[in-house]
C-alpha positions as CSV (number, residue, x, y, z in Angstrom):
1,M,-3.6,3.8,17.8
2,T,-5.9,6.0,15.8
3,K,-9.6,6.3,16.5
4,S,-10.4,4.5,13.2
5,F,-8.0,1.6,14.0
6,A,-9.5,1.3,17.5
7,G,-12.9,1.1,15.8
8,L,-11.6,-1.7,13.4
9,S,-10.3,-3.6,16.5
10,Q,-13.8,-3.3,18.1
11,I,-15.4,-4.6,14.9
12,V,-13.1,-7.6,14.8
13,A,-13.7,-8.4,18.5
14,Q,-17.5,-8.2,18.1
15,T,-17.9,-10.8,15.2
16,D,-16.9,-14.3,14.5
17,K,-16.7,-13.6,10.8
18,P,-13.5,-12.8,9.0
19,V,-12.9,-9.1,8.7
20,N,-11.2,-7.5,5.7
21,A,-9.4,-4.2,6.0
22,L,-8.6,-1.8,3.2
23,V,-5.0,-0.6,3.7
24,A,-5.6,3.1,2.7
25,G,-5.8,6.4,4.5
26,D,-5.0,6.2,8.2
27,Y,-4.6,2.4,7.9
28,A,-1.5,2.8,5.6
29,S,0.5,3.8,8.7
30,Y,0.1,0.3,10.2
31,D,2.0,-2.8,9.3
32,R,0.8,-6.4,8.8
33,A,1.7,-7.3,12.3
34,D,-0.6,-4.6,13.7
35,F,-3.5,-6.0,11.7
36,T,-2.7,-9.5,12.7
37,K,-2.6,-8.5,16.4
38,I,-6.2,-7.3,16.3
39,G,-7.4,-10.3,14.3
40,V,-8.0,-8.9,10.8
41,A,-8.3,-11.9,8.4
42,R,-7.5,-10.2,5.1
43,L,-5.8,-7.1,3.9
44,S,-6.8,-5.4,0.6
45,L,-4.9,-2.7,-1.2
46,G,-7.7,-1.5,-3.4
47,S,-6.3,1.1,-5.7
48,A,-3.5,2.3,-3.3
49,L,-0.7,0.6,-5.2
50,A,-1.9,2.1,-8.4
51,R,-2.1,5.6,-6.8
52,T,1.4,5.2,-5.4
53,M,2.6,4.5,-9.0
54,H,0.7,7.5,-10.2
55,R,2.7,9.6,-7.8
56,V,6.0,8.2,-9.1
57,I,4.9,8.9,-12.7
58,H,3.7,12.4,-11.8
59,D,6.9,13.3,-10.0
60,A,9.1,12.0,-12.8
61,A,7.0,13.7,-15.5
62,T,7.0,17.0,-13.6
63,V,10.8,17.1,-13.6
64,M,11.2,15.8,-17.2
65,F,8.7,18.3,-18.7
66,G,9.6,21.1,-16.3
67,A,13.4,21.1,-15.9
68,G,14.1,18.8,-18.9
69,E,15.9,16.5,-16.5
70,F,15.7,12.7,-16.7
71,S,17.4,11.3,-13.5
72,A,14.2,9.9,-12.2
73,L,14.3,7.4,-15.0
74,G,17.5,6.0,-13.5
75,D,15.8,4.9,-10.3
76,D,14.2,1.8,-11.8
77,I,14.1,-1.9,-10.9
78,D,15.6,-4.8,-12.8
79,G,13.1,-6.7,-14.8
80,G,14.1,-10.0,-13.2
81,I,13.3,-8.6,-9.8
82,A,9.8,-7.5,-10.9
83,D,9.2,-10.8,-12.6
84,A,10.2,-12.7,-9.4
85,L,7.8,-10.6,-7.3
86,L,4.9,-11.4,-9.7
87,A,5.8,-15.1,-9.8
88,K,5.6,-15.6,-6.0
89,D,2.8,-17.7,-4.6
Protein backbone atom coordinates (compact mmCIF):
# COMPACT_ATOMS: atom_id res chain seq x y z
CA MET A 1 0.00 0.00 0.00
CA THR A 2 1.46 3.37 -1.00
CA LYS A 3 1.69 6.21 1.47
CA SER A 4 -1.01 8.14 -0.41
CA PHE A 5 -3.40 5.16 -0.39
CA ALA A 6 -2.80 4.68 3.34
CA GLY A 7 -3.64 8.38 3.78
CA LEU A 8 -6.85 7.92 1.81
CA SER A 9 -7.73 4.99 4.04
CA GLN A 10 -7.24 7.20 7.11
CA ILE A 11 -9.47 9.91 5.66
CA VAL A 12 -12.24 7.40 5.01
CA ALA A 13 -11.91 5.99 8.54
CA GLN A 14 -12.09 9.45 10.14
CA THR A 15 -15.34 10.64 8.54
CA ASP A 16 -18.89 9.45 8.28
CA LYS A 17 -19.31 11.29 4.97
CA PRO A 18 -18.93 9.51 1.61
CA VAL A 19 -15.41 9.86 0.23
CA ASN A 20 -14.69 10.23 -3.46
CA ALA A 21 -11.34 9.11 -4.90
CA LEU A 22 -9.82 10.31 -8.17
CA VAL A 23 -8.35 7.27 -9.91
CA ALA A 24 -5.16 8.86 -11.22
CA GLY A 25 -1.47 8.86 -10.42
CA ASP A 26 -0.59 6.32 -7.71
CA TYR A 27 -4.25 5.39 -7.31
CA ALA A 28 -4.39 3.96 -10.86
CA SER A 29 -2.42 0.96 -9.62
CA TYR A 30 -5.31 -0.12 -7.36
CA ASP A 31 -8.50 -1.85 -8.42
CA ARG A 32 -12.12 -1.31 -7.45
CA ALA A 33 -11.93 -4.00 -4.76
CA ASP A 34 -9.06 -2.16 -3.06
CA PHE A 35 -11.09 1.05 -2.87
CA THR A 36 -14.15 -0.86 -1.67
CA LYS A 37 -12.09 -2.54 1.04
CA ILE A 38 -11.12 0.80 2.60
CA GLY A 39 -14.64 2.21 2.23
CA VAL A 40 -14.36 4.70 -0.63
CA ALA A 41 -17.89 5.58 -1.76
CA ARG A 42 -17.24 6.85 -5.30
CA LEU A 43 -14.51 6.58 -7.89
CA SER A 44 -13.88 9.35 -10.41
CA LEU A 45 -11.82 9.10 -13.58
CA GLY A 46 -11.39 12.81 -14.15
CA SER A 47 -9.49 13.21 -17.40
CA ALA A 48 -7.58 9.91 -17.04
CA LEU A 49 -9.60 8.09 -19.71
CA ALA A 50 -9.12 10.96 -22.15
CA ARG A 51 -5.37 11.06 -21.43
CA THR A 52 -5.19 7.31 -22.06
CA MET A 53 -6.83 7.85 -25.44
CA HIS A 54 -4.41 10.70 -26.16
CA ARG A 55 -1.55 8.21 -25.63
CA VAL A 56 -3.10 5.78 -28.15
CA ILE A 57 -3.54 8.59 -30.69
CA HIS A 58 0.00 9.85 -30.10
CA ASP A 59 1.56 6.41 -30.50
CA ALA A 60 -0.42 5.61 -33.67
CA ALA A 61 0.35 9.02 -35.19
CA THR A 62 4.05 8.73 -34.38
CA VAL A 63 4.28 5.48 -36.34
CA MET A 64 2.06 6.71 -39.20
CA PHE A 65 3.86 10.02 -39.69
CA GLY A 66 7.30 8.67 -38.86
CA ALA A 67 7.59 5.27 -40.51
CA GLY A 68 4.54 5.63 -42.76
CA GLU A 69 3.12 2.44 -41.26
CA PHE A 70 -0.58 2.02 -40.43
CA SER A 71 -0.85 -1.24 -38.46
CA ALA A 72 -1.98 0.60 -35.30
CA LEU A 73 -5.23 1.39 -37.11
CA GLY A 74 -5.99 -2.34 -37.28
CA ASP A 75 -6.17 -2.63 -33.49
CA ASP A 76 -9.65 -1.19 -33.24
CA ILE A 77 -12.89 -2.22 -31.57
CA ASP A 78 -16.11 -3.17 -33.29
CA GLY A 79 -18.66 -0.35 -33.19
CA GLY A 80 -21.27 -2.68 -31.69
CA ILE A 81 -19.04 -3.39 -28.71
CA ALA A 82 -18.43 0.33 -28.12
CA ASP A 83 -22.18 1.03 -28.43
CA ALA A 84 -22.99 -1.72 -25.91
CA LEU A 85 -20.52 -0.24 -23.40
CA LEU A 86 -22.12 3.18 -23.72
CA ALA A 87 -25.63 1.74 -23.36
CA LYS A 88 -24.96 -0.04 -20.04
CA ASP A 89 -26.76 1.31 -16.99
